[in-house]
C-alpha positions as CSV (number, residue, x, y, z in Angstrom):
1,M,6.9,-19.8,2.9
2,K,4.0,-20.1,0.9
3,I,5.1,-19.5,-2.6
4,T,3.6,-22.6,-4.4
5,D,6.6,-23.4,-6.9
6,F,10.0,-22.2,-7.7
7,E,11.4,-20.4,-10.6
8,P,14.3,-21.6,-12.7
9,A,17.8,-20.3,-11.7
10,C,18.0,-18.3,-15.0
11,Q,15.0,-16.5,-14.3
12,R,15.9,-15.8,-10.8
13,A,19.2,-14.5,-11.9
14,A,17.6,-12.3,-14.6
15,R,15.1,-11.0,-11.9
16,G,17.7,-10.0,-9.6
17,L,19.7,-8.3,-12.2
18,H,16.8,-6.3,-13.2
19,R,16.1,-5.2,-9.4
20,A,19.7,-4.4,-9.1
21,L,19.8,-2.2,-12.4
22,A,16.6,-0.4,-11.2
23,S,17.6,0.3,-7.8
24,L,20.9,1.6,-9.2
25,L,19.4,3.9,-11.3
26,L,17.0,5.6,-8.9
27,L,20.0,6.2,-6.7
28,V,22.0,7.7,-9.1
29,A,18.8,9.9,-10.2
30,L,18.0,10.8,-6.4
31,P,18.2,14.7,-6.2
32,A,20.4,16.3,-3.5
33,G,17.4,17.5,-1.5
34,A,15.7,14.2,-1.1
35,A,12.2,14.1,0.3
36,S,12.0,13.6,4.2
37,L,9.8,10.6,5.4
38,Q,6.5,12.3,6.7
39,P,4.4,10.7,9.5
40,L,1.3,8.5,9.1
41,E,-2.2,10.2,9.9
42,S,-5.0,8.7,11.3
43,R,-8.2,8.6,9.2
44,L,-11.8,7.2,9.5
45,G,-11.6,7.4,13.4
46,G,-8.4,5.1,13.1
47,L,-10.0,2.5,11.0
48,A,-7.3,3.9,8.2
49,W,-4.0,5.7,8.1
50,Y,-3.1,8.0,5.4
51,D,0.5,8.1,4.1
52,P,1.7,11.6,2.8
53,N,4.6,10.3,0.9
54,L,2.8,7.7,-1.2
55,G,-0.3,9.6,-1.3
56,I,-2.6,6.8,-0.5
57,T,-4.4,5.2,2.5
58,W,-3.8,2.0,4.1
59,A,-6.5,0.0,6.0
60,A,-5.7,0.3,9.9
61,D,-6.4,-3.8,10.0
62,A,-3.6,-5.4,7.6
63,D,-5.4,-8.9,7.5
64,L,-9.2,-8.0,6.7
65,L,-9.8,-11.3,4.7
66,G,-7.2,-13.8,5.9
67,E,-5.5,-16.0,3.5
68,S,-7.2,-16.2,-0.1
69,T,-6.2,-16.2,-4.0
70,L,-5.7,-13.3,-5.9
71,N,-9.1,-13.2,-7.5
72,Q,-11.0,-14.0,-4.1
73,A,-8.6,-10.7,-2.7
74,T,-9.8,-8.7,-5.9
75,V,-13.2,-9.3,-5.5
76,A,-13.6,-9.0,-1.7
77,L,-11.8,-5.6,-2.1
78,A,-14.3,-4.4,-4.7
79,G,-17.1,-4.6,-2.1
80,L,-15.3,-3.5,0.8
81,V,-16.6,-0.7,2.6
82,I,-14.5,1.0,5.7
83,G,-15.9,3.9,7.5
84,G,-18.2,4.5,4.9
85,V,-15.5,4.7,2.2
86,S,-15.4,2.1,-0.6
87,S,-13.0,1.4,-3.9
88,W,-10.2,-0.3,-2.0
89,R,-7.4,-1.9,-4.0
90,L,-4.4,-4.4,-3.4
91,P,-1.2,-2.6,-2.7
92,I,1.1,-2.0,-6.3
93,T,4.9,-3.1,-6.1
94,D,5.5,-1.4,-9.5
95,R,4.1,2.0,-9.7
96,N,5.6,3.1,-12.7
97,D,4.4,0.0,-14.6
98,D,8.0,-0.8,-15.9
99,G,7.6,-4.3,-15.0
100,V,10.7,-4.3,-12.3
101,A,9.5,-4.5,-8.6
102,I,12.6,-2.9,-6.9
103,G,13.8,-4.2,-3.3
104,C,13.7,-1.1,-1.0
105,K,15.9,-2.3,1.8
106,G,18.6,0.6,2.2
107,L,17.1,2.9,-0.1
108,G,15.9,6.2,1.1
109,V,12.1,7.9,0.5
110,D,12.4,8.9,-3.0
111,A,14.1,5.9,-4.2
112,C,11.6,3.4,-3.0
113,L,8.2,5.3,-4.0
114,D,7.6,2.9,-6.7
115,N,6.7,0.1,-4.5
116,E,4.1,0.5,-2.0
117,L,4.7,-2.8,0.2
118,G,8.2,-2.4,0.0
119,F,8.0,1.4,1.2
120,M,6.0,0.3,3.9
121,L,8.5,-2.8,5.3
122,N,12.0,-1.1,4.4
123,V,11.3,2.5,4.7
124,R,8.5,2.9,7.3
125,L,9.9,-0.3,9.1
126,V,6.4,-1.3,9.6
127,S,6.2,-5.4,9.8
128,A,4.9,-8.3,12.0
129,N,7.6,-7.6,14.4
130,A,6.7,-3.8,14.6
131,P,3.3,-3.1,13.2
132,G,3.2,0.5,14.6
133,P,-0.5,1.4,14.3
134,F,-1.6,-1.2,12.5
135,T,-3.5,-4.3,13.5
136,E,-3.0,-8.1,12.6
137,L,-0.2,-7.4,10.4
138,Q,1.0,-11.0,9.5
139,A,4.5,-12.3,9.3
140,D,3.2,-13.6,6.0
141,W,3.3,-13.2,2.1
142,Y,1.0,-10.1,1.0
143,W,-0.5,-9.8,-2.5
144,S,0.2,-7.0,-4.8
145,S,-1.6,-6.4,-8.1
146,S,1.3,-6.0,-10.0
147,D,2.1,-8.6,-12.5
148,N,5.7,-10.0,-12.8
149,P,6.5,-9.8,-16.5
150,F,9.6,-12.0,-16.0
151,N,7.7,-15.0,-14.6
152,A,4.3,-15.2,-15.9
153,P,1.4,-15.4,-15.0
154,R,3.0,-14.9,-11.2
155,V,2.4,-11.5,-9.6
156,Y,4.9,-9.8,-7.2
157,A,4.1,-10.5,-3.4
158,W,6.1,-9.3,-0.3
159,L,6.9,-11.1,3.0
160,M,6.3,-8.4,5.9
161,A,7.7,-10.5,8.5
162,D,10.7,-7.9,9.4
163,G,11.6,-4.7,8.2
164,A,15.2,-6.1,8.6
165,Q,14.7,-8.3,5.3
166,E,13.7,-7.3,1.8
167,G,10.5,-9.1,1.4
168,F,10.7,-9.6,-2.1
169,G,8.8,-12.5,-4.0
170,D,6.3,-13.7,-6.3
171,A,3.1,-15.9,-6.4
172,H,0.8,-17.9,-8.6
173,P,-2.7,-16.0,-8.7
174,D,-4.0,-19.3,-7.5
175,N,-1.8,-19.7,-4.3
176,T,-4.5,-19.8,-1.3
177,G,-2.1,-18.8,1.1
178,L,-1.3,-15.0,0.8
179,R,-2.9,-12.0,3.0
180,T,-4.6,-9.1,1.7
181,W,-3.8,-5.5,2.8
182,A,-6.5,-2.9,1.8
183,V,-5.2,0.3,0.0
184,H,-7.0,3.1,-1.2
185,D,-5.9,5.8,-3.4
186,G,-5.5,9.4,-2.1
187,D,-6.5,10.7,1.1
188,V,-9.8,9.5,2.3
189,A,-10.4,12.6,4.8
190,P,-13.3,14.5,4.5
191,V,-12.9,17.4,2.2
192,P,-13.8,20.4,4.4
193,L,-16.6,22.6,3.4
194,P,-15.9,26.0,2.0
195,A,-16.7,29.0,4.3
196,P,-19.7,30.0,2.7
197,A,-21.3,26.6,3.2
198,L,-20.3,26.5,6.7
199,L,-22.1,29.8,6.9
200,L,-25.3,28.9,5.6
201,P,-26.8,26.6,8.2
202,A,-26.3,29.2,10.9
203,A,-27.8,32.0,8.4
204,L,-31.1,29.8,7.8
205,A,-31.3,29.1,11.6
206,A,-31.2,32.7,12.3
207,L,-33.7,33.6,9.5
208,G,-36.1,31.1,10.9
209,T,-35.9,32.7,14.4
210,R,-36.6,36.1,13.2
211,R,-39.6,34.8,11.2
212,R,-41.3,33.0,14.6
213,R,-40.8,36.5,16.0
């Protein structure tokens, strides 16, 4: 475990209570027709995988940078290009920005959409022990970009070792021992050209042939 220092017991208890309440509220609010888990879709010739449930794309290499501080990871991602695609970022573990990173163990698809790393670990069951289509996924802590307001200036981090465990944690930004998994908003698949645009090259070629005659 590479978390640099331990938080006081009272802060741990408060954080656990907030997570438990958030998970309970999500379960109560879950509609009867809950969303089903959709399969990951290969992108960029296998260099990335699109998650239809989260609406984001994951780099296929889950450890492009090795161990780093939070700032080093953020700077590296700002200049990262995969398959010609830029604008990669760190995963988010608090998408609704309420300050609470829910633990996703035992939760369904809808209840875990707030936490990208938790969704991958506990809903898709992708971990270092079962990496699925991903490579270099480490049994280690991974950075998120989500602040932990209950233990500032730390940010939420996730242990991606085994999908049977929750993986919840946090780390100081100066910790040098955490990993980085690049994520991209939305689907990085090329946008298909409209039908007229597809026909234009053929029309121009035909016109050129007629002129040569």
